[in-house]
Structures are given as structure tokens and as C-alpha cells.
C-alpha positions as CSV (number, residue, x, y, z in Angstrom):
1,X,-126.3,9.2,-61.4
2,X,-128.3,6.3,-60.2
3,X,-124.7,5.2,-58.6
4,X,-125.1,8.4,-56.3
5,X,-128.2,7.1,-54.9
6,X,-126.8,3.7,-54.1
7,X,-123.9,5.0,-52.1
8,X,-124.8,4.8,-47.8
9,X,-124.8,8.3,-46.7
10,X,-121.6,10.2,-45.8
11,X,-119.7,7.0,-47.8
12,X,-117.4,8.7,-50.2
13,X,-117.3,12.1,-49.3
14,X,-113.8,12.5,-47.7
15,X,-111.8,15.1,-49.2
16,X,-108.5,14.6,-50.5
17,X,-107.4,17.4,-48.9
18,X,-109.6,17.3,-45.8
19,X,-108.0,17.0,-42.1
20,X,-108.2,14.8,-39.3
21,X,-109.4,10.9,-39.6
22,X,-112.2,9.9,-41.8
23,X,-111.0,12.2,-44.4
24,X,-111.2,9.5,-46.8
25,X,-108.2,8.8,-49.6
26,X,-104.6,7.5,-48.4
27,X,-103.9,11.4,-47.8
28,X,-106.1,11.8,-44.9
29,X,-105.6,8.3,-43.8
30,X,-109.6,7.2,-44.1
31,X,-110.7,3.7,-44.7
32,X,-111.0,2.4,-48.0
33,X,-114.4,2.2,-49.9
34,X,-116.1,4.7,-47.9
35,X,-116.5,2.4,-44.9
36,X,-115.1,4.5,-41.9
37,X,-117.9,6.7,-41.2
38,X,-120.8,4.2,-41.9
39,X,-119.0,2.2,-39.0
40,X,-119.6,4.8,-36.2
41,X,-121.5,4.1,-33.4
42,X,-124.8,6.1,-33.7
43,X,-124.9,7.2,-30.4
44,X,-121.5,9.3,-31.0
45,X,-121.9,12.6,-32.8
46,X,-120.7,12.7,-36.6
47,X,-117.3,14.9,-36.5
48,X,-117.4,18.5,-38.1
49,X,-116.2,19.3,-41.2
50,X,-113.1,21.3,-41.2
51,X,-112.1,23.9,-43.4
52,X,-109.8,23.4,-46.4
53,X,-106.5,25.2,-46.1
54,X,-107.1,26.7,-42.4
55,X,-104.6,25.1,-39.9
56,X,-105.8,24.4,-36.0
57,X,-104.8,27.7,-34.0
58,X,-101.5,26.8,-32.4
59,X,-101.3,26.8,-28.6
60,X,-100.8,29.4,-25.9
61,X,-97.2,30.6,-25.4
62,X,-95.1,28.5,-22.9
63,X,-94.1,30.5,-19.7
64,X,-90.5,32.2,-19.4
65,X,-89.5,29.3,-17.2
66,X,-86.5,26.8,-17.5
67,X,-88.1,23.1,-18.0
68,X,-88.7,20.6,-14.9
69,X,-85.7,19.1,-14.5
70,X,-85.9,15.4,-16.2
71,X,-88.3,16.3,-18.4
72,X,-87.1,15.7,-22.2
73,X,-89.4,16.2,-25.6
74,X,-88.6,14.9,-28.9
75,X,-88.5,16.6,-32.3
76,X,-89.8,15.4,-35.3
77,X,-87.2,14.1,-37.5
78,X,-86.5,16.4,-40.3
79,X,-83.4,18.0,-41.9
80,X,-80.7,19.6,-39.8
81,X,-78.9,23.0,-40.0
82,X,-75.9,24.5,-39.1
83,X,-76.3,26.4,-35.9
84,X,-75.9,29.9,-36.2
85,X,-73.3,32.1,-34.4
86,X,-73.8,32.5,-30.6
87,X,-76.8,30.3,-31.0
88,X,-77.7,28.7,-27.6
89,X,-76.0,24.7,-27.9
90,X,-78.0,21.9,-28.4
91,X,-78.4,20.9,-24.7
92,X,-80.3,24.0,-23.5
93,X,-82.1,25.3,-27.0
94,X,-85.9,24.7,-26.0
95,X,-87.7,22.6,-28.2
96,X,-91.1,22.2,-29.6
97,X,-93.8,20.0,-28.7
98,X,-95.1,17.6,-31.7
99,X,-98.4,18.2,-33.0
100,X,-101.3,15.8,-32.1
101,X,-101.5,13.3,-32.8
102,X,-105.3,14.0,-34.4
103,X,-103.9,16.0,-37.0
104,X,-102.4,14.6,-40.3
105,X,-101.2,17.2,-41.9
106,X,-100.5,17.6,-45.7
107,X,-97.1,18.7,-46.6
108,X,-97.9,21.8,-48.6
109,X,-100.0,22.7,-45.3
110,X,-96.6,21.7,-43.7
111,X,-94.4,24.0,-45.6
112,X,-96.7,26.9,-44.7
113,X,-96.8,26.7,-41.1
114,X,-92.7,26.1,-41.4
115,X,-92.3,29.7,-42.7
116,X,-94.3,31.5,-39.5
117,X,-92.0,31.8,-37.0
118,X,-92.1,30.1,-33.9
119,X,-92.0,30.8,-30.9
120,X,-88.4,30.3,-28.5
121,X,-88.8,29.9,-25.0
122,X,-86.0,32.0,-23.5
123,X,-83.8,29.5,-21.3
124,X,-82.8,30.7,-17.9
125,X,-79.1,31.2,-17.8
126,X,-77.4,30.6,-14.2
127,X,-75.1,33.3,-13.1
128,X,-71.6,32.5,-12.1
129,X,-71.0,35.3,-9.9
130,X,-71.1,35.2,-6.1
131,X,-71.2,36.9,-3.4
132,X,-68.2,35.1,-1.6
133,X,-66.1,36.4,-4.6
134,X,-62.5,38.3,-3.7
135,X,-63.1,42.1,-4.1
136,X,-61.7,43.2,-7.8
137,X,-59.1,45.6,-8.5
138,X,-58.1,47.0,-11.6
139,X,-54.6,45.5,-13.1
140,X,-51.7,48.1,-11.6
141,X,-53.5,48.8,-8.1
142,X,-52.6,47.4,-4.8
143,X,-54.5,47.6,-2.3
144,X,-52.1,47.7,0.6
145,X,-50.4,50.7,-0.4
146,X,-51.5,53.4,2.2
147,X,-52.3,50.5,4.5
148,X,-48.7,49.3,4.5
149,X,-47.1,53.1,4.8
150,X,-49.7,53.9,7.7
151,X,-49.1,51.0,9.4
152,X,-45.1,51.2,8.7
153,X,-42.6,48.2,8.0
154,X,-44.0,46.0,10.3
155,X,-45.9,44.0,7.0
156,X,-42.1,43.8,5.4
157,X,-39.3,41.5,6.4
158,X,-36.7,43.3,5.2
159,X,-35.8,46.9,4.1
160,X,-35.3,46.6,0.6
161,X,-39.0,45.2,0.1
162,X,-40.3,48.0,2.1
163,X,-38.1,50.6,0.2
164,X,-38.7,49.0,-3.4
165,X,-42.3,48.9,-2.8
166,X,-42.3,52.4,-1.6
167,X,-40.2,53.7,-4.8
168,X,-42.9,51.7,-7.1
169,X,-45.9,53.2,-5.2
170,X,-44.2,56.5,-6.2
171,X,-43.7,55.8,-10.0
172,X,-46.8,54.8,-10.4
173,X,-48.5,57.4,-8.1
174,X,-46.1,60.5,-8.5
175,X,-48.9,62.8,-6.8
176,X,-48.5,61.1,-3.5
177,X,-45.2,62.2,-2.8
178,X,-45.9,65.3,-0.4
179,X,-48.7,63.1,1.5
180,X,-46.3,60.2,2.4
181,X,-43.4,61.2,2.4
182,X,-43.0,62.3,5.6
183,X,-44.2,58.9,7.1
184,X,-41.3,57.2,5.2
185,X,-38.8,59.2,6.2
186,X,-40.1,58.5,9.7
187,X,-39.8,54.8,8.9
188,X,-36.6,54.9,7.4
189,X,-35.0,56.8,11.0
190,X,-36.4,53.8,13.1
191,X,-34.9,51.1,10.6
192,X,-31.8,52.6,9.2
193,X,-29.6,52.1,12.2
194,X,-26.1,50.9,10.6
195,X,-23.6,51.6,7.5
196,X,-25.3,48.6,5.3
197,X,-28.3,50.1,5.6
198,X,-27.8,53.5,4.7
199,X,-25.5,52.0,2.0
200,X,-28.6,49.6,0.8
201,X,-31.0,52.6,0.7
202,X,-28.7,54.8,-1.1
203,X,-28.3,52.2,-3.9
204,X,-32.1,51.2,-4.1
205,X,-32.9,55.0,-4.9
206,X,-30.1,55.2,-7.4
207,X,-30.9,51.9,-9.1
208,X,-35.1,53.2,-9.8
209,X,-33.6,56.6,-10.7
210,X,-31.2,55.5,-13.7
211,X,-33.4,52.6,-14.3
212,X,-37.0,54.3,-14.7
213,X,-36.8,57.4,-17.1
214,X,-39.9,59.1,-15.9
215,X,-38.6,58.3,-12.0
216,X,-35.0,60.6,-12.0
217,X,-36.9,63.8,-11.3
218,X,-39.4,62.1,-8.6
219,X,-36.0,60.5,-7.5
220,X,-33.9,63.4,-6.7
221,X,-36.8,65.2,-4.7
222,X,-36.8,61.7,-3.2
223,X,-32.9,62.5,-2.1
224,X,-33.1,66.1,-1.3
225,X,-35.5,65.1,1.1
226,X,-34.0,62.1,2.8
227,X,-30.9,64.6,2.8
228,X,-32.4,66.7,5.5
229,X,-34.2,64.4,7.5
230,X,-32.6,61.4,7.9
231,X,-30.9,61.3,11.7
232,X,-28.1,59.0,10.3
233,X,-25.1,59.6,10.2
234,X,-22.5,57.2,10.1
235,X,-18.8,57.4,9.8
236,X,-18.6,56.5,6.5
237,X,-21.3,59.4,5.6
238,X,-24.8,60.9,5.5
239,X,-27.2,59.8,3.1
240,X,-26.3,62.4,0.9
241,X,-22.4,61.9,1.0
242,X,-23.0,58.3,0.2
243,X,-25.3,59.5,-2.9
244,X,-22.3,61.8,-4.1
245,X,-20.0,58.5,-3.9
246,X,-22.1,56.6,-5.4
247,X,-22.7,58.9,-8.6
248,X,-18.8,59.7,-8.5
249,X,-18.2,55.4,-9.1
250,X,-20.6,55.4,-12.6
251,X,-18.9,59.3,-13.5
252,X,-15.3,57.8,-13.3
253,X,-15.9,55.4,-16.5
254,X,-18.2,58.2,-18.5
255,X,-15.5,57.8,-21.5
256,X,-15.9,54.5,-21.9
257,X,-19.6,54.2,-21.5
258,X,-19.6,57.1,-24.4
259,X,-18.3,54.5,-26.2
260,X,-19.8,51.7,-25.6
261,X,-22.4,49.5,-26.8
262,X,-26.2,50.7,-26.9
263,X,-27.0,48.8,-23.5
264,X,-23.8,51.0,-22.1
265,X,-24.6,54.1,-23.6
266,X,-28.6,53.9,-22.5
267,X,-27.4,53.2,-18.6
268,X,-24.8,56.1,-19.1
269,X,-27.7,58.3,-20.6
270,X,-30.2,57.8,-17.5
271,X,-27.4,58.6,-14.9
272,X,-26.4,61.9,-16.8
273,X,-30.3,62.8,-16.9
274,X,-30.7,61.9,-13.2
275,X,-27.3,64.2,-12.0
276,X,-29.1,66.7,-13.8
277,X,-32.5,66.2,-11.8
278,X,-30.0,66.1,-8.8
279,X,-28.2,69.7,-9.4
280,X,-31.4,71.2,-9.6
281,X,-33.1,69.7,-6.3
282,X,-30.4,69.3,-4.2
283,X,-29.8,71.6,-2.0
284,X,-27.5,72.4,0.5
285,X,-27.5,74.7,3.1
286,X,-24.5,76.9,4.4
287,X,-23.6,78.3,7.6
288,X,-25.4,81.2,7.4
289,X,-28.5,79.4,6.5
290,X,-28.5,80.3,2.7
291,X,-29.0,77.1,0.4
292,X,-26.8,76.7,-2.6
293,X,-26.3,74.2,-5.2
294,X,-23.6,71.3,-5.4
295,X,-20.6,73.1,-7.4
296,X,-19.7,69.9,-7.6
297,X,-22.7,68.5,-9.9
298,X,-21.6,71.8,-12.1
299,X,-18.3,71.0,-12.3
300,X,-19.5,67.4,-13.3
301,X,-22.1,68.2,-15.7
302,X,-19.3,70.3,-17.6
303,X,-17.4,67.1,-17.7
304,X,-20.2,64.5,-19.2
305,X,-21.3,67.5,-22.1
306,X,-17.7,66.6,-23.0
307,X,-17.6,63.4,-22.8
308,X,-20.8,63.3,-25.3
309,X,-19.6,65.7,-28.0
310,X,-16.3,63.6,-28.0
311,X,-18.7,60.7,-29.4
312,X,-21.1,62.5,-31.9
313,X,-23.2,59.3,-31.6
314,X,-26.9,60.3,-32.5
315,X,-28.2,58.7,-29.2
316,X,-25.4,60.9,-27.2
317,X,-25.9,64.2,-28.9
318,X,-29.5,63.8,-28.0
319,X,-28.5,63.1,-24.5
320,X,-26.8,66.2,-24.8
321,X,-29.3,67.9,-26.0
322,X,-31.8,67.1,-23.1
323,X,-29.5,67.6,-20.7
324,X,-29.1,71.1,-21.9
325,X,-32.3,71.9,-22.2
326,X,-32.9,70.7,-18.6
327,X,-30.1,72.7,-16.9
328,X,-28.9,75.2,-19.7
329,X,-30.2,78.3,-18.1
330,X,-28.9,77.8,-14.4
331,X,-25.2,76.4,-15.8
332,X,-25.5,79.4,-17.4
333,X,-26.4,81.8,-14.8
334,X,-23.7,80.1,-12.9
335,X,-20.7,80.2,-14.7
336,X,-21.9,83.8,-15.6
337,X,-21.6,84.8,-11.4
338,X,-18.1,83.4,-11.7
339,X,-17.1,85.0,-15.3
340,X,-17.0,82.0,-16.9
341,X,-17.5,81.4,-20.6
342,X,-18.3,77.6,-20.4
343,X,-21.4,78.1,-22.0
344,X,-20.3,79.9,-25.0
345,X,-17.7,76.9,-25.9
346,X,-20.3,74.2,-25.7
347,X,-22.5,76.5,-28.0
348,X,-19.5,76.9,-30.6
349,X,-18.7,72.7,-30.1
350,X,-22.5,72.2,-31.5
351,X,-22.0,74.9,-34.2
352,X,-18.8,72.1,-34.8
353,X,-20.5,69.0,-34.6
354,X,-23.5,70.1,-37.0
355,X,-20.9,71.2,-39.8
356,X,-18.7,68.4,-39.3
357,X,-19.8,65.4,-37.9
358,X,-21.7,62.3,-40.1
359,X,-24.9,62.7,-37.3
360,X,-28.0,62.6,-38.6
361,X,-30.6,65.3,-39.9
362,X,-32.9,65.2,-37.2
363,X,-30.4,65.6,-34.4
364,X,-28.8,68.5,-36.7
365,X,-32.0,69.9,-36.4
366,X,-32.2,69.5,-32.9
367,X,-28.9,71.2,-32.3
368,X,-29.9,74.1,-34.4
369,X,-33.2,74.5,-32.4
370,X,-30.8,74.2,-28.8
371,X,-28.7,77.1,-30.2
372,X,-31.7,79.7,-31.2
373,X,-33.4,78.6,-27.6
374,X,-30.2,79.8,-25.8
375,X,-30.1,83.0,-28.3
376,X,-33.6,83.9,-26.6
377,X,-32.2,83.4,-23.4
378,X,-33.5,80.1,-22.9
379,X,-37.0,81.0,-23.3
380,X,-37.4,83.0,-20.4
381,X,-38.6,86.7,-20.4
382,X,-37.2,89.4,-18.4
383,X,-39.9,92.7,-17.0
384,X,-39.8,95.4,-19.0
385,X,-37.2,98.2,-18.7
386,X,-37.8,100.9,-16.0
387,X,-41.4,102.7,-15.6
388,X,-41.8,106.0,-17.7
389,X,-44.2,108.6,-17.7
390,X,-46.7,107.8,-20.2
391,X,-47.4,110.9,-22.9
392,X,-48.8,110.6,-26.2
393,X,-45.9,109.9,-27.7
394,X,-45.2,106.7,-26.1
395,X,-48.6,105.4,-25.0
396,X,-51.4,105.4,-27.3
397,X,-53.9,104.5,-25.1
398,X,-53.0,108.0,-23.4
399,X,-56.5,109.5,-24.4
400,X,-58.4,106.9,-23.6
401,X,-60.2,108.2,-20.7
402,X,-60.4,111.7,-22.0
403,X,-64.0,113.2,-22.7
404,X,-65.4,113.9,-26.5
405,X,-66.8,116.8,-27.7
406,X,-69.2,117.7,-30.3
407,X,-68.8,121.1,-32.8
408,X,-71.9,122.5,-33.8
409,X,-71.9,120.9,-36.7
410,X,-72.1,117.6,-35.1
411,X,-68.3,116.4,-35.5
412,X,-66.8,114.8,-32.6
413,X,-63.1,115.8,-31.5
414,X,-60.9,114.6,-28.7
415,X,-57.7,116.1,-27.1
416,X,-56.0,113.6,-29.3
417,X,-57.7,115.8,-32.7
418,X,-54.4,118.2,-33.7
419,X,-57.1,120.6,-35.2
420,X,-59.6,121.4,-31.6
421,X,-56.5,120.7,-29.4
422,X,-57.0,124.9,-28.3
423,X,-60.7,124.7,-28.5
424,X,-60.7,121.5,-26.2
425,X,-58.4,122.9,-23.7
426,X,-60.9,125.5,-23.6
427,X,-64.1,123.5,-23.0
428,X,-62.5,121.6,-20.6
429,X,-61.5,124.0,-18.5
430,X,-64.9,126.2,-18.4
431,X,-66.6,122.9,-17.6
432,X,-64.3,121.8,-15.1
433,X,-65.2,117.9,-15.4
434,X,-62.2,116.7,-13.4
435,X,-62.3,118.5,-10.1
436,X,-59.2,117.8,-7.7
437,X,-60.0,114.0,-7.2
438,X,-57.2,110.9,-7.3
439,X,-57.7,108.1,-9.3
440,X,-59.2,106.5,-5.7
441,X,-61.3,109.1,-4.9
442,X,-59.8,110.9,-2.4
443,X,-60.7,114.8,-2.1
444,X,-57.6,116.9,-2.4
445,X,-59.1,120.0,-2.7
446,X,-59.1,120.5,0.9
447,X,-61.8,121.1,3.7
448,X,-64.5,123.8,3.2
449,X,-63.9,123.8,-0.8
450,X,-66.9,126.0,-2.2
451,X,-68.2,123.7,-4.9
452,X,-68.1,120.6,-2.6
453,X,-70.0,122.7,0.1
454,X,-72.4,123.7,-2.3
455,X,-72.9,120.2,-3.5
456,X,-73.8,118.8,0.0
457,X,-75.9,121.3,1.6
458,X,-78.0,122.3,-1.2
459,X,-81.0,120.6,-2.2
460,X,-83.9,120.5,-4.6
461,X,-87.5,122.7,-3.4
462,X,-89.4,119.8,-4.8
463,X,-87.2,117.4,-2.7
464,X,-87.0,118.8,-0.1
465,X,-91.0,119.7,-0.1
466,X,-91.1,115.9,-1.0
467,X,-89.1,115.3,2.4
468,X,-90.9,117.2,4.6
469,X,-94.3,115.0,3.5
470,X,-92.4,111.8,4.2
471,X,-91.7,112.8,7.8
472,X,-94.8,114.3,8.8
473,X,-96.7,111.0,7.2
474,X,-93.9,108.9,8.9
475,X,-94.4,110.6,12.6
476,X,-98.4,110.7,12.1
477,X,-98.5,106.6,11.6
478,X,-96.0,106.5,14.3
479,X,-98.6,107.6,16.7
480,X,-101.2,106.1,15.7
């Protein structure tokens, strides 16, 4: 007890867990033997005691702006954590300012402080977009399509580049055919003026139609349009004649192509389908103005089918099925007009292939489906037979619009009930439900019909009286 009274006031009272300087003890950073507080000048106020276990309130959150240029903050050394996925790089990561030098936090309080969520200052990222950047176009789109075709061929150095660009445009946008084909034909009329230029044009269209499967139909339409609108007609032949000559060159090697390797057969199949599209779309105007198809193409398709069935490989048979689905109905109608039985021979040959050939099961199913399609007239639906007058026997809806009567017991009956036919007819004649009217409302009874005259002239007495009052009151209001 006496030791406590011999100390200087305030000496040795530093808390081992106190905060700040002068807390006493080595952990608080105080002076030994309690001499710190005793040597403080008298004119300074004593320090305020701090509650144990409470931290100094954190500073206010920094504004969400980038730090000034050149400003750097030091971070206390500590264990390095591995970066999180998507975290900012170390150079742009915001740094937290160190604690005040006047605060010396014990280890256990430091751990509790680190457990609290820290406020992260979001950096300002500089955008790489520029108002001077070139205009964006999606892949496969070219902004000079419409401008080039409207301005003609001035921007193209050669005919082949202009034609090839237009063909690629039709391949990607086939719906633009109707709107741009006229301008394209006018441009060609001003450019294609020699035999070589016309031959080059035919070759470009042929190669595009046979190398791109989806362009065979569009290529046939293009050939038909140009055959009627190109004005050049050199001695070597017009556009249609040169096109048929080019197709004949490929046609003459049909037997070798059907037996060739896979690449050769693939090119041959593209030619076969393009020739089928030409047969359907290429129109030839006769001397009397009638439009017909090219008979030479009909003969050529028949021989191409023979070449395909003579080499019953799977891809050859698949090509034959596609060709018959495309042109079978038109070919059969043309052969029937000439009294030929070529389609019957083709169907018989298909049946023999199904029985004898060593083709795959799927191809045989395709061939059988084709035979079934032909037996249903190629899926075409003809009009019904000649019109027959409706009767109760052939028309189930014959009595649909007839009135319905009821017996004294409340049982309904119509003209379709055999037990009430006589009574139904008697009621029908007595009530006169159907005067002489046509379905469109035309009066067939003639002028002066007493029934209709009565309807037009008679007026209910109450209605007549109300009408007279209305007329008198309207007259009185008008005079006012």
C-alpha cells in the first residue's frame, strides 16, 4: 500500500493495452519507470484516456476520381496475396494510406481491423474509342454494293471484276435480283461490245452457277433475263447460243465424269442440276410469240439420267433423285404430249437399281420415295370432277340451311328426318318461309306482288300515330 502513495501522480498508470503514446509498457511505446507523463510541461493539457478495444474511426471515403499525376502512396509491408481473376493490375490498383503515426495499434486490434471490408476507390479507365474511327460494318457486308451498281462500272477496271462482284452480291442477297437486274443489264449493254467480252460473261456466270450450289437457280434466272435483254448479237452467236455451247462442252464428257473421281463427279453433279434449272427457267419465244422451253435441254437431261443410272454409285443416284424431283413433273408432261414413255422407262430402271445395285440403304429409301412421289402425280393436286348438283344423297350439308320445327311434345325435326317429311313439307308450304328470292336478294316475284305490296304499304297504327306526333313537333320547333 505504501508503495502506491510514494509514486508521482499518474506514474505507472499506463495500460498495457492502451492506445497512443504514454500508454506505459513496452507495447504501448511508453517510457520506462512511468517517467513520461511526469516530464510533460505543465502548460500542456493531459492526454484524454482512450477506451480499450476501440479503434479510431476511419477517415472519410476518398472521392471516386483518379489520383493526381505522380502521386504515390506507400503500403505497409505485409504478406502478398495472389491476384484475383479479373483484378486490376498493380499499377492501377488504388492504394490505401497508412495509419497515422500517432496511433500504434496492437496486433490483435490490427487483425480485427483487417477483417473489416475496405473501401476501394474505382479508377477511371480511359476509353480507346474515337470519333474519328472508321465506320463499322458486319462481316460479309460491303458498303459499296448499291453505290457501285447505281453508278455503273466506272469504279471497276475490268468487266470480269464488275460481273464477279455482282454475282457475289446476288449469292449473298438473292432478293435484290428484281431491283438491280435492269441496271446490271444496261451496264453490260454499254460494256459488252465484242465477242470476247460476251464469251467472258458467259464463262463467269457458268462458273458461278456450277461452283456454288445455291446459285444454280439464280444463275438460271440471270441467264434467262440476259438472253432477252442483251442487245449484242455477234456472228459467233448471241448470249443464249454461247451459253448452250458452253453446256454442251461439259455434256459431251458425261460418261467419263460419271465414272471419275469424287471431285470430278461433284463438279458433274453441279452441272446436271444447273442444266435442270436452265430447262425450267430459260424461255424461248417462238415466231408467233408463244413461249416454250428448249427441247435440246430436254433431250440432254434424258441422257444425263442414263449416265447417272449407268454408274449406280451413291452420289450419282442422289444427284438423279434431285434432278427428278426438280424436273420430273415437267419432263413427264412434255413426254406425254409427244407420246413418249421415257418416264416409265426411268421408273423401271430405278426399281432395277433398288433390287440389284450395291448402294446404301438410305439411297434405296430415297429411290423408293421418288417412285412413290411419281405415283402420286409428283405431289400435284388436280381440280375435282365436274360440278354435280347437290342432293341429299351426295351432300351431307344439304339440309344445313333448312328451318327447324317442333312437335307438340317439343321434339325438333328437320327436312332430314324421314318420319316427319310430310309434316315438314306441309308446315313449309303453310308458313311460306321462302318467298321467291334468289340468294343474292333479287326479287323474282315480279312487280305488284300482293304480299310485298302489303309489307311496303301497311303501317302499324301506333307507329303511324307516333310518326305524326314527331312531324308536328318538328314543325313547331322549326317555327320557333
